[in-house]
LUMSEPA-495252 format. One record per residue (C-alpha): x, z, y; residue number from 1. Coordinates in pm, 1 decimal. Layout:
PT        X        Z        Y num
PT        X        Z        Y NUM
...
This chain:
PT        X        Z        Y num
PT   1167.8  -4497.7  -3445.2   1
PT   1558.1  -4552.7  -3286.0   2
PT   1761.3  -4793.0  -3515.7   3
PT   2024.8  -4609.8  -3725.2   4
PT   2267.6  -4863.3  -3581.9   5
PT   2222.3  -4732.7  -3215.5   6
PT   2208.5  -4372.4  -3332.7   7
PT   2547.1  -4423.1  -3480.1   8
PT   2691.5  -4515.9  -3143.7   9
PT   2629.7  -4195.5  -2988.1  10
PT   2849.9  -3853.9  -3076.5  11
PT   2700.7  -3508.6  -3028.4  12
PT   2624.8  -3338.4  -2819.4  13
PT   2483.6  -3669.8  -2646.2  14
PT   2155.7  -3822.3  -2801.9  15
PT   2041.3  -4163.5  -2852.1  16
PT   1719.1  -4245.8  -2649.9  17
PT   1518.0  -4572.7  -2573.8  18
PT   1352.5  -4638.8  -2240.3  19
PT    993.2  -4699.2  -2248.1  20
PT    898.9  -4683.8  -1876.1  21
PT   1076.0  -4680.4  -1526.4  22
PT    948.7  -4569.9  -1209.5  23
PT   1193.9  -4562.4   -911.0  24
PT   1486.8  -4336.2  -1000.0  25
PT   1313.5  -4183.4  -1289.0  26
PT   1314.8  -4330.8  -1633.8  27
PT   1075.1  -4227.9  -1913.8  28
PT   1280.0  -4183.4  -2256.9  29
PT   1175.2  -4193.8  -2602.8  30
PT   1374.6  -4026.3  -2906.4  31
PT   1281.3  -3998.2  -3247.2  32
PT   1088.0  -3677.8  -3195.1  33
PT   1010.6  -3636.3  -2836.4  34
PT    966.8  -3838.7  -2474.3  35
PT   1086.6  -3688.7  -2158.3  36
PT   1214.6  -3781.0  -1818.7  37
PT   1588.2  -3887.7  -1704.5  38
PT   1784.5  -4002.9  -1450.6  39
PT   2119.3  -4159.5  -1371.1  40
PT   2429.9  -3989.9  -1379.8  41
PT   2602.5  -4016.4  -1070.0  42
PT   2910.0  -4200.7  -1232.8  43
PT   2680.7  -4463.9  -1387.3  44
PT   2496.8  -4517.6  -1041.6  45
PT   2834.6  -4568.4   -889.9  46
PT   2931.0  -4823.2  -1146.6  47
PT   2626.9  -5013.1  -1124.2  48
PT   2654.3  -5247.3   -865.3  49
PT   2465.1  -5517.0  -1015.4  50
PT   2107.0  -5462.7  -1091.3  51
PT   2082.7  -5598.4  -1406.9  52
PT   2343.8  -5340.9  -1556.8  53
PT   2097.6  -5078.6  -1459.8  54
PT   1879.5  -4926.3  -1771.2  55
PT   1568.3  -5145.9  -1804.7  56
PT   1274.6  -5096.5  -2072.4  57
PT   1402.7  -5149.3  -2406.1  58
PT   1757.2  -5051.6  -2363.3  59
PT   1897.5  -4791.4  -2587.7  60
PT   2088.2  -4526.6  -2372.4  61
PT   2340.7  -4249.8  -2422.9  62
PT   2225.2  -3935.6  -2272.8  63
PT   2257.9  -3561.6  -2264.0  64
PT   1966.0  -3334.1  -2258.6  65
PT   1899.3  -2995.7  -2098.0  66
PT   1593.1  -2792.6  -2204.0  67
PT   1551.3  -2675.5  -1822.9  68
PT   1656.9  -2997.4  -1643.5  69
PT   1590.6  -3371.9  -1598.1  70
PT   1806.8  -3533.5  -1902.0  71
PT   2088.3  -3761.3  -1779.3  72
PT   2147.6  -4105.9  -1900.2  73
PT   2527.4  -4149.4  -1923.5  74
PT   2549.5  -4497.9  -2051.4  75
PT   2353.8  -4818.8  -2176.4  76
PT   2429.1  -4946.1  -2513.7  77
PT   2492.9  -5276.1  -2594.7  78
PT   2195.5  -5497.0  -2546.0  79
PT   2090.6  -5774.6  -2834.1  80
PT   1969.7  -5955.2  -2513.0  81
PT   1828.1  -5965.3  -2191.8  82
PT   1530.5  -6152.9  -2037.8  83
PT   1573.0  -6156.6  -1638.0  84
PT   1476.5  -6404.9  -1357.9  85
PT   1663.0  -6437.2  -1023.5  86
PT   1499.7  -6197.2   -762.5  87
PT   1283.8  -6347.9   -493.2  88
PT   1384.8  -6486.5   -137.1  89
PT   1682.9  -6678.7   -258.2  90
PT   1886.2  -6357.1   -390.1  91
PT   2178.8  -6426.6   -638.1  92
PT   2098.2  -6128.4   -823.3  93
PT   1900.9  -6098.8  -1141.2  94
PT   1595.8  -5899.1  -1176.7  95
PT   1581.5  -5755.7  -1537.1  96
PT   1254.2  -5772.6  -1714.2  97
PT   1296.7  -5648.9  -2071.5  98
PT   1589.0  -5617.7  -2354.2  99
PT   1660.3  -5611.4  -2693.5 100
PT   1381.6  -5844.3  -2761.0 101
PT   1291.2  -6000.1  -3108.6 102
PT   1047.9  -6212.0  -2992.0 103
PT    923.5  -6296.2  -2628.4 104
PT    566.2  -6451.8  -2617.4 105
PT    494.7  -6686.1  -2341.5 106
PT    117.9  -6614.9  -2271.0 107
PT    -76.7  -6904.9  -2117.4 108
PT   -491.3  -6890.2  -2103.7 109
PT   -657.3  -7247.3  -2181.9 110
PT   -846.1  -7239.5  -1881.9 111
PT   -768.9  -7402.4  -1519.4 112
PT   -463.0  -7243.7  -1500.8 113
PT   -308.3  -7396.1  -1811.3 114
PT     14.1  -7559.6  -1766.8 115
PT    272.1  -7681.2  -2000.6 116
PT    514.2  -7717.6  -1726.4 117
PT    519.3  -7346.7  -1671.3 118
PT    562.5  -7306.1  -2041.3 119
PT    904.5  -7523.3  -2040.0 120
PT   1010.4  -7296.5  -1728.0 121
PT   1006.7  -6961.6  -1972.1 122
PT   1099.4  -7157.5  -2264.3 123
PT   1441.9  -7256.6  -2067.6 124
PT   1454.1  -6901.8  -1917.2 125
PT   1435.4  -6731.2  -2267.6 126
PT   1662.1  -6942.5  -2435.6 127
PT   1939.5  -6919.5  -2182.8 128
PT   1952.4  -6544.2  -2228.7 129
PT   1911.5  -6584.9  -2618.3 130
PT   1593.7  -6432.4  -2636.8 131
PT   1393.8  -6589.4  -2943.8 132
PT   1051.2  -6737.2  -2784.6 133
PT    707.1  -6812.3  -2902.0 134
PT    388.9  -6966.8  -2702.4 135
PT     51.7  -6770.9  -2724.6 136
PT   -296.2  -6910.7  -2626.7 137
PT   -524.9  -6713.2  -2481.7 138
PT   -893.8  -6698.2  -2429.6 139
PT   -949.1  -6982.4  -2725.3 140
PT  -1311.8  -6856.8  -2700.0 141
PT  -1352.2  -7044.9  -2381.1 142
PT  -1272.8  -7381.1  -2493.1 143
PT  -1484.9  -7579.5  -2735.5 144
PT  -1169.7  -7699.2  -2935.7 145
PT   -815.3  -7537.7  -2911.5 146
PT   -676.8  -7827.4  -3076.9 147
PT   -604.0  -8058.1  -2767.5 148
PT   -424.5  -7755.7  -2596.4 149
PT   -204.4  -7672.9  -2932.7 150
PT    -81.6  -8027.2  -2968.2 151
PT     13.5  -8045.4  -2597.8 152
PT    211.7  -7751.2  -2625.2 153
PT    324.9  -7856.2  -2954.4 154
PT    458.3  -8155.0  -2781.2 155
PT    713.5  -7986.6  -2569.4 156
PT    763.6  -7680.3  -2761.7 157
PT   1094.1  -7797.1  -2950.1 158
PT    992.6  -7604.3  -3274.8 159
PT    910.0  -7269.2  -3134.9 160
PT    587.1  -7111.7  -3293.7 161
PT    272.2  -7182.0  -3098.0 162
PT      4.4  -6931.6  -3173.2 163
PT   -390.1  -6918.8  -3042.0 164
PT   -579.0  -6592.7  -3012.0 165
PT   -921.9  -6484.9  -2859.5 166
PT   -841.2  -6113.2  -2786.2 167
PT  -1222.6  -6006.7  -2700.5 168
PT  -1339.0  -6142.3  -3072.5 169
PT   -999.5  -6013.8  -3205.1 170
PT   -978.0  -6404.3  -3338.2 171
PT   -650.1  -6499.0  -3454.6 172
PT   -447.5  -6177.4  -3419.3 173
PT   -322.5  -6206.8  -3753.7 174
PT   -123.2  -6485.9  -3663.7 175
PT    110.9  -6204.1  -3474.8 176
PT    178.9  -6031.0  -3834.2 177
PT    512.8  -6230.3  -3895.0 178
PT    645.9  -6099.6  -3593.4 179
PT    584.1  -5718.3  -3612.2 180
PT    712.1  -5485.1  -3799.8 181
PT    953.3  -5120.2  -3792.7 182
PT   1223.6  -5185.2  -3574.5 183
PT   1102.5  -5501.3  -3415.9 184
PT   1011.9  -5513.7  -3045.2 185
PT    782.4  -5787.1  -2909.0 186
PT    713.8  -5874.7  -2520.0 187
PT    437.6  -6068.6  -2342.1 188
PT    538.1  -6249.8  -2007.8 189
PT    293.9  -6477.2  -1815.2 190
PT    102.1  -6540.8  -1494.5 191
PT   -163.3  -6271.5  -1378.0 192
PT   -524.1  -6306.5  -1532.3 193
PT   -380.9  -6500.8  -1867.7 194
PT   -508.6  -6205.6  -2090.1 195
PT   -162.0  -6026.2  -2190.2 196
PT   -340.6  -5661.5  -2094.4 197
PT   -634.6  -5724.4  -2319.6 198
PT   -432.3  -5873.0  -2604.9 199
PT   -223.8  -5563.6  -2608.5 200
PT   -546.1  -5346.9  -2632.1 201
PT   -644.0  -5540.3  -2896.2 202
PT   -320.3  -5514.1  -3091.1 203
PT   -333.4  -5135.0  -3019.2 204
PT   -706.3  -5094.8  -3141.5 205
PT   -774.8  -4908.3  -2786.1 206
PT   -781.9  -4986.8  -2430.4 207
PT   -465.5  -4828.0  -2342.5 208
PT   -394.4  -5079.7  -2058.6 209
PT   -633.3  -5137.7  -1738.8 210
PT   -805.8  -5490.9  -1752.8 211
PT   -903.4  -5671.5  -1409.1 212
PT  -1116.8  -5961.4  -1422.2 213
PT  -1007.5  -6318.4  -1333.6 214
PT  -1147.7  -6480.3   -982.9 215
PT  -1464.8  -6698.8  -1072.2 216
PT  -1350.3  -6992.6   -830.2 217
PT  -1000.4  -7061.9   -943.1 218
PT   -944.5  -6865.3  -1282.8 219
PT   -660.4  -6644.9  -1120.8 220
PT   -612.6  -6319.0  -1223.7 221
PT   -499.2  -5984.5  -1029.0 222
PT   -197.5  -5789.1  -1109.0 223
PT   -335.7  -5537.5  -1355.1 224
PT     10.3  -5417.7  -1523.5 225
PT    237.8  -5328.2  -1210.9 226
PT    549.2  -5222.9  -1417.9 227
PT    721.4  -5263.3  -1736.1 228
PT    626.5  -5012.4  -2034.9 229
PT    704.6  -4999.8  -2379.8 230
PT    404.2  -4889.5  -2641.3 231
PT    403.4  -4894.7  -3008.9 232
PT    170.8  -5027.3  -3290.2 233
PT     40.1  -4833.4  -3576.5 234
PT    307.4  -5031.4  -3815.0 235
PT    602.8  -4921.6  -3592.9 236
PT    640.3  -5258.7  -3357.2 237
PT    748.7  -5187.7  -3001.0 238
PT    556.1  -5398.1  -2773.4 239
PT    620.5  -5437.4  -2405.8 240
PT    382.8  -5542.9  -2128.3 241
PT    517.3  -5698.0  -1815.2 242
PT    376.0  -5741.0  -1479.8 243
PT    200.1  -6090.0  -1418.6 244
PT    426.6  -6330.8  -1207.6 245
PT    320.6  -6601.2   -965.4 246
PT    636.9  -6745.3   -978.7 247
PT    975.7  -6731.1  -1192.3 248
PT   1323.4  -6841.8  -1065.3 249
PT   1559.8  -6948.6  -1329.1 250
PT   1875.7  -6780.0  -1354.8 251
PT   2207.9  -6936.0  -1551.6 252
PT   1976.1  -7182.0  -1738.4 253
PT   2187.5  -7487.6  -1815.4 254
PT   2216.3  -7390.9  -2178.0 255
PT   1837.0  -7318.3  -2166.6 256
PT   1761.8  -7650.6  -2065.2 257
PT   1980.3  -7816.1  -2306.2 258
PT   1790.4  -7622.8  -2581.5 259
PT   1430.5  -7674.0  -2438.4 260
PT   1475.1  -8044.9  -2364.0 261
PT   1659.1  -8135.8  -2692.8 262
PT   1420.4  -8456.7  -2696.8 263
PT   1584.8  -8548.9  -2372.4 264
PT   1940.6  -8494.1  -2437.8 265
PT   1916.2  -8628.3  -2787.5 266
PT   1780.0  -8953.3  -2656.7 267
PT   2033.0  -8945.8  -2352.8 268
PT   2352.3  -8977.0  -2601.6 269
PT   2217.6  -9294.6  -2703.2 270
PT   2174.3  -9428.3  -2359.7 271
PT   2343.5  -9770.2  -2263.8 272
PT   2461.6  -9629.7  -1929.4 273
PT   2742.4  -9329.3  -1951.3 274
PT   2613.3  -9200.7  -1598.4 275
PT   2267.3  -9271.5  -1612.2 276
PT   2045.1  -9074.4  -1400.7 277
PT   1747.7  -9183.7  -1632.4 278
PT   1544.0  -9283.7  -1362.9 279
PT   1501.3  -9634.5  -1282.1 280
PT   1803.7  -9819.0  -1469.6 281
PT   1712.5 -10127.9  -1649.9 282
PT   1718.1 -10045.5  -2034.3 283
PT   1721.4  -9687.5  -2006.9 284
PT   1680.1  -9508.1  -2340.0 285
PT   1549.5  -9211.8  -2187.0 286
PT   1315.3  -9359.6  -1943.9 287
PT   1164.9  -9585.0  -2193.1 288
PT   1097.8  -9314.1  -2510.2 289
PT    955.1  -8994.2  -2311.7 290
PT    685.5  -8957.1  -2058.9 291
PT    736.6  -8937.5  -1689.5 292
PT    578.5  -8601.3  -1638.1 293
PT    815.5  -8462.0  -1943.0 294
PT   1106.4  -8619.8  -1732.9 295
PT   1003.4  -8517.9  -1406.4 296
PT   1001.4  -8169.4  -1516.4 297
PT   1359.3  -8198.7  -1664.9 298
PT   1488.1  -8317.3  -1349.9 299
PT   1332.1  -8064.7  -1162.0 300
PT   1446.2  -7783.9  -1364.8 301
PT   1821.2  -7940.0  -1417.7 302
PT   1805.0  -7944.4  -1035.1 303
PT   1696.0  -7560.4   -992.5 304
PT   1937.1  -7479.1  -1257.5 305
PT   2244.0  -7639.3  -1071.6 306
PT   2152.0  -7469.1   -742.1 307
PT   2106.4  -7120.9   -899.3 308
PT   2465.7  -7186.2  -1085.6 309
PT   2624.6  -7260.1   -768.7 310
PT   2528.8  -6900.9   -617.7 311
PT   2710.5  -6731.6   -853.3 312
PT   3000.6  -6985.7   -942.6 313
PT   3234.3  -7043.0   -633.0 314
PT   3389.8  -7368.2   -849.8 315
PT   3039.6  -7521.6   -867.8 316
PT   2943.4  -7459.0   -512.0 317
PT   3296.2  -7626.2   -387.6 318
PT   3212.2  -7933.6   -606.4 319
PT   2875.6  -7944.3   -482.6 320
PT   3033.7  -7972.6   -112.9 321
PT   3309.8  -8180.2   -213.6 322
PT   3032.1  -8438.2   -330.1 323
PT   2829.9  -8427.0    -40.5 324
PT   3108.1  -8470.0    170.3 325
PT   3195.2  -8777.4     11.1 326
PT   2799.0  -8880.8     47.9 327
PT   2799.3  -8808.9    426.0 328
PT   3137.9  -9011.0    479.0 329
PT   3012.5  -9311.9    295.9 330
PT   2704.1  -9295.2    512.5 331
PT   2913.6  -9293.8    843.0 332
PT   3094.9  -9573.4    748.4 333
PT   2769.4  -9777.4    665.2 334
PT   2631.8  -9708.7   1019.1 335
PT   2948.3  -9844.8   1149.9 336
PT   2947.1 -10174.7    985.0 337
C-alpha cells in the first residue's frame, strides 16, 4: 500500500510507486495494484552523480508507465531517512542500503559471533542517518539463558529496544508486534549467519527466502541474501532483508556517536579537564566511571568517524594536516635538542 502522502506528490499521467528490488540497471516497482520493471530516465541517470541519490529499495518514486515498454523512473520522492554505509576500499562515496524505515533491527545471534561492539557500530551508523533502531537477538534456543546477553546489550543500548527470538521455534516473535502495521517499514541488518532470512521466513509464515547453515567450526554464515528486497507481511508491514556484511564502514557518524555514547559524553561534560583525552589523566571522570572496553570502542569509532569526515570535508582535512604539521615540527625541534 502506497501512503496517500506520497501519492499526493505525483500528478497524472505519472504514477507513484515503490522500489521493492534492484538488479543492475533494472528496478522492480510496486504500485497499489501491480508490480512491473522500470529503469531510470536519461535525465535522472545523468543527474545522479552520487550513488546514494539513485533509487534504493524502500524509495518512493515518480514514474511513467507504457503498456508496451519498461516503465521509466522520473524522480526519487523525498526520503524520510536513508540507511547507508561507506563503500569499501576507502571510497568517499556512500552505499545506500534501504530508505524510509520506521525501524531498523540490528540482528545479532547469541553464538560465538555475538559482539556488543558490532551493535555499537550499527547503532552509531543508524542514528547518524536518523533511522530508529532496535536490537534483536536471534537463536536464543541455543543458550541456557538469554538474560546475560540481554543485560550486556542493554548496558550499551542507550534506551533502544532490545528483543530476543528463536525463529525456528517461533518464540518471541510477538515482541515485534508494536513495530508492525500498515504503512510501516522495518528492515534487518547484520552479519551473515545471524538468522535474518530465517526470522523473516518465520514472520511471513513460509520459506520465501533461502537459508544456509552456519559453519560448525566458527558459527560463521555464508551470504544467503545477495541483494536487498522488500516483502509484505499479511498485516501490511513492509519488510526489507539486506545481505549479510562482514564489515560496515561508518559515514558522517559524529552525531550518531554522541547519541550512541550518551553515557560517555554526559560524564565527559563533568570532567575536571576541559581538553581531557579520557585516557590516563588523573582524576578523569570518564575513565573512573566507565569500563575500559566501552571507552576503547568510543575512541575507535570517534577516530573512524573523524577520518571518514575528512574524506568529504575539505576544511576538516586542512585542519588535520595543520595539526600534524605542528606535531612534526615539534618533534624535529626535540631531535635538535
